[in-house]
matplotlib code that plots the C-alpha trace (Angstrom):
import matplotlib.pyplot as plt

x = [-93.2, -94.3, -95.6, -98.0, -101.0, -100.3, -98.0, -100.4, -100.3, -98.0, -100.5, -103.4, -102.9, -100.6, -97.1, -94.5, -92.8, -96.0, -99.0, -99.1, -102.4, -103.3, -105.0, -107.2, -104.5, -101.1, -99.8, -99.0, -99.0, -97.3, -99.0, -96.6, -95.9, -94.2, -90.8, -89.8, -87.6, -90.7, -92.6, -91.4, -92.7, -96.0, -96.4, -95.8, -98.4, -100.9, -100.6, -101.1, -104.1, -105.9, -105.8, -109.1, -110.7, -109.3, -110.8, -114.2, -114.1, -112.3, -110.0, -106.3, -105.6, -107.0, -104.9, -103.7, -102.2, -100.7, -99.3, -95.5, -93.0, -92.4, -96.2, -96.4, -93.4, -95.1, -98.4, -96.7, -95.3, -98.9, -100.4, -99.7, -99.0, -99.4, -98.3, -99.1, -96.0, -96.2, -94.1, -92.2, -91.4, -91.3, -93.2, -95.5, -98.9, -101.2, -101.2, -103.5, -103.1, -104.9, -104.6, -106.4, -108.0, -109.6, -112.4, -112.1, -109.7, -109.6, -108.8, -107.5, -105.7, -106.6, -104.8, -104.2, -102.1, -104.5, -103.2, -104.0, -107.5, -110.6, -108.6, -109.3, -106.1, -108.0, -110.2, -107.2, -105.5, -108.7, -109.0, -105.3, -105.9, -109.1, -107.6, -105.7, -108.4, -111.3, -114.0, -113.2, -115.3, -113.6, -114.3, -113.4, -114.7, -114.8, -116.4, -120.0, -119.1, -116.8, -119.3, -116.6, -115.2, -118.7, -119.4, -116.1, -116.7, -120.4, -119.5, -116.9, -119.7, -119.3, -122.5, -123.0, -123.5, -122.9, -122.5, -120.7, -120.7, -117.2, -117.7, -120.1, -118.5, -117.3, -119.4, -117.8, -119.6, -118.5, -118.9, -118.2, -118.0, -117.8, -114.8, -117.1, -118.5, -115.0, -114.4, -117.6]
y = [66.6, 63.7, 66.1, 67.4, 69.2, 68.2, 71.1, 72.0, 68.5, 69.7, 72.2, 69.8, 67.9, 65.5, 66.3, 65.1, 63.1, 61.1, 60.2, 57.1, 55.3, 52.0, 49.2, 46.6, 44.3, 45.4, 47.0, 50.7, 52.3, 55.5, 57.5, 59.7, 61.1, 58.6, 59.1, 58.2, 55.4, 53.7, 53.6, 50.0, 48.7, 50.6, 49.1, 45.6, 46.2, 47.6, 44.5, 42.3, 44.3, 44.5, 40.7, 40.4, 42.9, 41.1, 37.9, 39.6, 40.7, 37.5, 40.0, 40.1, 42.9, 45.7, 48.9, 48.4, 45.0, 46.2, 49.5, 49.7, 51.4, 54.1, 54.8, 55.1, 57.4, 59.7, 59.5, 60.3, 63.5, 64.8, 63.6, 63.0, 59.5, 58.6, 55.4, 53.5, 51.8, 49.1, 50.2, 47.0, 45.7, 49.2, 47.5, 49.6, 48.1, 50.7, 53.6, 56.2, 58.7, 61.9, 65.0, 68.4, 70.1, 73.4, 72.7, 68.9, 66.4, 63.1, 60.1, 56.9, 53.7, 53.2, 50.0, 47.9, 44.8, 41.8, 40.7, 44.2, 44.7, 45.2, 46.9, 50.5, 51.4, 52.2, 54.6, 56.2, 56.7, 58.3, 60.6, 61.6, 62.7, 64.5, 66.2, 69.0, 70.5, 72.9, 73.8, 70.9, 68.1, 64.7, 62.2, 58.6, 55.5, 51.8, 48.8, 48.1, 44.5, 45.6, 45.8, 46.1, 49.3, 50.7, 50.1, 51.8, 54.9, 55.3, 54.8, 57.6, 59.9, 59.5, 59.4, 57.9, 60.4, 58.4, 54.9, 54.2, 50.8, 50.3, 46.8, 43.9, 42.9, 46.3, 49.2, 52.0, 53.7, 57.3, 58.8, 62.2, 64.0, 67.7, 68.5, 70.2, 66.6, 65.3, 64.3, 65.5]
z = [-40.3, -38.2, -35.6, -38.2, -36.8, -33.2, -32.6, -29.8, -28.4, -25.5, -24.3, -24.3, -21.1, -22.9, -23.8, -26.2, -23.4, -23.3, -21.1, -19.0, -18.7, -17.2, -19.1, -17.4, -16.2, -14.9, -18.1, -18.3, -21.7, -22.7, -25.5, -27.5, -30.9, -33.1, -34.7, -38.2, -37.0, -35.4, -38.7, -39.6, -36.3, -36.7, -40.2, -38.8, -36.1, -38.7, -40.8, -37.7, -36.5, -39.8, -40.4, -38.5, -40.8, -43.9, -42.6, -42.1, -45.8, -47.1, -48.8, -48.0, -50.5, -48.4, -48.2, -44.6, -45.5, -48.8, -47.7, -48.0, -45.7, -48.4, -48.6, -44.8, -44.7, -47.3, -45.3, -42.0, -43.6, -43.9, -40.7, -37.0, -35.8, -32.1, -30.6, -27.4, -25.9, -23.3, -20.3, -19.5, -23.0, -24.7, -27.5, -29.6, -29.0, -30.5, -33.0, -34.5, -37.3, -38.1, -40.2, -40.1, -43.0, -42.0, -39.5, -39.8, -38.4, -40.3, -38.0, -39.5, -38.8, -35.2, -34.5, -31.3, -31.0, -30.9, -27.4, -26.0, -27.6, -25.4, -22.7, -23.5, -25.4, -28.6, -26.7, -25.0, -28.4, -29.8, -26.8, -27.2, -30.9, -29.9, -26.9, -28.6, -30.8, -30.2, -32.6, -35.0, -36.4, -36.1, -38.9, -39.4, -41.1, -40.7, -42.5, -41.8, -40.8, -38.0, -35.2, -32.5, -34.2, -34.6, -31.0, -29.8, -32.0, -31.0, -27.4, -27.8, -29.1, -32.9, -35.0, -38.4, -41.2, -44.4, -45.8, -49.0, -50.9, -52.1, -53.6, -53.3, -50.0, -48.6, -47.2, -45.4, -42.5, -42.0, -38.5, -37.0, -33.7, -32.9, -30.7, -28.1, -27.5, -26.7, -23.1, -21.5]

ax = plt.figure().add_subplot(projection="3d")
ax.plot(x, y, z, "-o")
ax.set_aspect("equal")
plt.show()
């Protein structure tokens, strides 16, 4: 069930064959729904991308770094996983996950390969997840110390609605956006 709630993805301006978008530079990236066979590569990218967050927290036992392939396979059965694939190398350089629960879409694990960060791929992946749905509230969270993530989400129209202190060193910031705010 990797296609999850994005059954309408094809009718949203994107299609299952993918969407090509340029990054700053010469790379073209194809955004498409992930297949089960791509989960090991996604997990490897996730662990690489979340190292910077682990360093911020001085905690290398955070869930994105300890998640197993079996856990990711289970999670992917309950959500949609999109990937960004670099055209030339065909390497997965970004990914995002989301699942729908009634009027809400919960977005998580927006990851971009460290060499491709700050080029707009994260924004494109976020837009791809948002593009299919009308009359939904999109919600996500990040750590309060990750100012880059907070900036990206706020620039995309997300507003903070809650903070939750998880431990002495970790505070989650919860943000949301109404789908009518998506893409102007």
